[in-house]
C-alpha positions as CSV (number, residue, x, y, z in Angstrom):
1,M,-4.8,-192.1,58.5
2,A,-3.9,-188.8,60.2
3,V,-0.3,-187.9,60.8
4,S,1.5,-185.6,63.1
5,L,2.8,-182.4,61.6
6,P,5.0,-180.0,63.7
7,Y,4.0,-176.5,64.5
8,L,5.0,-173.7,67.0
9,A,2.9,-171.6,69.3
10,S,4.8,-168.6,68.0
11,N,6.9,-168.3,64.8
12,K,8.5,-164.9,65.4
13,N,11.9,-166.4,66.4
14,V,12.2,-169.0,63.6
15,P,14.5,-166.7,61.5
16,T,16.5,-165.8,64.6
17,V,17.3,-169.3,65.7
18,F,18.7,-170.3,62.4
19,E,20.6,-167.0,62.1
20,R,22.2,-167.6,65.5
21,I,22.9,-171.3,64.9
22,K,25.0,-170.2,61.9
23,G,27.2,-168.0,64.2
24,A,27.3,-170.1,67.3
25,K,29.5,-173.1,68.2
26,I,28.2,-176.5,67.6
27,P,27.1,-177.8,71.0
28,D,27.5,-181.3,72.4
29,K,23.8,-181.2,73.1
30,F,21.3,-178.6,71.9
31,T,19.6,-178.2,75.2
32,H,17.2,-175.7,76.8
33,S,20.3,-174.1,78.5
34,F,22.1,-173.8,75.1
35,L,19.0,-172.3,73.6
36,T,18.7,-169.6,76.3
37,T,22.3,-168.9,77.1
38,T,24.1,-169.2,73.7
39,I,21.4,-168.7,71.2
40,G,19.7,-166.1,73.5
41,L,16.1,-167.2,73.1
42,K,14.6,-167.3,76.5
43,G,10.8,-167.2,75.9
44,T,8.6,-170.0,77.0
45,N,7.4,-170.5,73.4
46,D,11.0,-170.7,72.2
47,R,11.4,-174.1,73.9
48,Q,9.4,-175.6,71.1
49,L,12.2,-174.8,68.6
50,I,14.1,-177.8,70.1
51,P,11.6,-180.4,69.0
52,L,11.2,-178.6,65.7
53,L,14.9,-178.9,65.1
54,R,14.5,-182.6,66.0
55,N,11.7,-183.2,63.5
56,M,13.8,-181.5,60.8
57,G,16.6,-183.9,61.4
58,F,19.2,-181.4,62.8
59,I,19.4,-183.0,66.3
60,D,18.6,-186.5,67.6
61,Q,16.3,-187.4,70.5
62,S,19.0,-186.6,73.0
63,G,19.7,-183.2,71.5
64,T,23.0,-184.2,69.9
65,P,23.6,-182.4,66.6
66,L,23.4,-184.7,63.5
67,P,25.4,-184.1,60.3
68,P,22.8,-181.8,58.7
69,Y,23.3,-179.4,61.6
70,N,26.7,-178.6,60.2
71,L,25.1,-177.5,56.9
72,L,23.2,-174.8,58.8
73,K,26.6,-173.2,59.4
74,G,27.7,-173.6,55.7
75,H,27.5,-171.4,52.7
76,N,23.9,-172.2,51.9
77,P,21.9,-172.9,55.1
78,A,18.7,-172.2,53.2
79,A,19.2,-175.4,51.3
80,A,19.6,-177.4,54.5
81,I,16.4,-175.8,55.9
82,A,14.5,-176.9,52.7
83,A,15.8,-180.5,53.2
84,G,14.9,-180.3,56.8
85,M,11.3,-179.2,55.9
86,R,11.0,-182.3,53.6
87,R,11.9,-184.5,56.6
88,A,9.6,-182.7,59.1
89,Y,6.7,-182.4,56.7
90,A,7.2,-185.6,54.6
91,P,3.5,-186.5,54.5
92,L,2.8,-183.1,53.0
93,F,5.5,-183.4,50.3
94,D,4.4,-187.0,49.6
95,A,1.0,-185.5,48.7
96,D,2.3,-182.6,46.8
97,Q,6.1,-182.4,46.0
98,E,5.9,-178.6,45.7
99,A,3.9,-178.0,48.8
100,Q,6.1,-174.9,49.5
101,K,4.6,-173.2,46.5
102,L,0.9,-173.6,47.4
103,P,-1.1,-170.6,48.2
104,S,-2.3,-170.3,51.8
105,D,-5.8,-171.7,51.3
106,R,-4.6,-174.7,49.2
107,L,-1.8,-175.4,51.8
108,K,-4.3,-175.4,54.6
109,G,-6.5,-177.7,52.6
110,L,-3.6,-180.1,52.1
111,I,-2.7,-179.9,55.9
112,S,-6.3,-180.7,56.8
113,Q,-6.4,-183.6,54.4
114,V,-3.1,-185.1,55.4
115,G,-3.1,-184.2,59.1
116,G,-6.7,-184.8,59.9
117,V,-6.7,-181.8,62.2
118,D,-9.2,-179.1,63.2
119,A,-9.1,-175.5,61.8
120,D,-7.0,-174.1,64.6
121,A,-4.3,-176.7,64.3
122,T,-4.3,-176.5,60.6
123,S,-3.7,-172.7,60.8
124,R,-0.8,-173.1,63.3
125,I,0.9,-175.8,61.1
126,A,0.5,-173.7,58.1
127,A,2.0,-170.7,59.8
128,T,5.1,-172.6,60.9
129,F,5.5,-174.3,57.5
130,T,5.3,-170.8,55.8
131,S,7.7,-169.3,58.3
132,L,10.3,-172.0,57.4
133,A,9.6,-171.9,53.7
134,K,10.5,-168.2,53.7
135,L,14.0,-169.2,54.9
136,A,14.4,-172.2,52.6
137,D,16.1,-172.6,49.3
138,F,14.3,-175.5,47.5
139,D,16.1,-174.8,44.2
140,S,19.5,-175.7,45.8
141,E,18.1,-178.5,48.0
142,A,19.3,-181.2,45.7
143,A,22.9,-180.5,46.9
144,V,22.0,-181.4,50.5
145,P,21.8,-185.0,51.8
146,S,18.2,-186.0,52.2
147,S,18.7,-188.0,55.3
148,P,20.7,-187.1,58.5
149,E,23.1,-190.0,58.1
150,R,24.0,-189.3,54.4
151,A,26.2,-186.4,55.1
152,T,29.4,-188.4,55.4
153,S,29.1,-190.3,52.2
154,A,27.9,-187.2,50.3
155,D,30.9,-185.2,51.4
156,A,33.1,-188.0,50.2
157,L,31.4,-188.0,46.8
158,N,31.7,-184.2,46.6
159,N,35.4,-184.3,47.3
160,A,35.9,-187.0,44.7
161,S,33.9,-185.0,42.2
162,T,36.1,-181.9,42.9
163,D,39.3,-183.8,42.2
164,E,37.9,-185.3,39.0
165,N,36.9,-181.9,37.7
166,K,40.6,-180.8,37.6
167,P,42.1,-180.6,34.1
168,N,44.4,-183.6,33.3
169,S,47.9,-183.4,32.0
170,K,46.6,-183.5,28.4
171,G,44.4,-180.5,28.9
172,L,41.2,-182.5,28.9
173,R,38.5,-181.9,31.5
174,T,36.4,-184.8,32.7
175,E,33.4,-184.2,34.8
176,F,31.5,-186.8,36.8
177,H,28.4,-186.1,38.8
178,Y,26.9,-188.5,41.3
179,N,23.2,-188.5,42.5
180,I,22.4,-191.2,45.0
181,Q,18.8,-191.7,46.0
182,I,17.9,-193.8,49.0
183,H,14.3,-194.8,49.8
184,L,13.9,-195.5,53.5
185,P,11.2,-197.7,55.0
186,A,8.5,-195.4,56.4
187,N,8.1,-197.7,59.5
188,G,11.8,-197.9,60.3
189,N,13.2,-196.9,63.6
190,E,16.5,-195.0,64.3
191,E,18.5,-198.2,64.6
192,T,17.3,-199.3,61.1
193,Y,18.4,-196.0,59.5
194,L,21.7,-196.1,61.3
195,N,22.4,-199.6,60.0
196,I,21.5,-198.6,56.4
197,F,23.7,-195.5,56.3
198,N,26.6,-197.1,58.3
199,A,26.7,-199.7,55.5
200,I,26.7,-197.0,52.8
201,R,29.4,-195.0,54.6
202,K,31.6,-198.2,54.7
203,T,31.1,-198.7,50.9
204,F,32.6,-195.3,50.2
205,Q,35.5,-195.3,52.7
């Protein structure tokens, strides 16, 4: 069954939007007005960046920034972009876990196979995917929550791990590393995901 994969009419401002997000304030809503006035991207094609950010899990349907948006302003936004690509292009990564490493012809073949689209759409999807992949750090991606609602619990675990890595009074050093994986139902809706991660957040509070 064919799936929908995001693409842009023009990819020239993909690096710009992430660079400016890092320096700009976090908006209450990532709207067209915010994109044009604060981010400074006023082209007609630039409007498509908003649904792309939504597909990557950085903003919700209303434009409200989700926890992963904060990671775009952190010390390694490239890892957050990699995690966002796995959300936006999940069907590709389901078919090939290292889709970002595929040469152009094999990537297009995978897109055509998974997306069931014509040659023109395949090329556009591949171009957007490649533009994002150039900004992404898949080697550091493991440190980024794989789902928008995991940020809170992951931060709590990171703080706990930092405290536990401090030497104790006897000079011994104990190190604990936590890796939590959550498999979400593919047919779930936003309410389903919120319920799952709210339950997890309460567990670690």
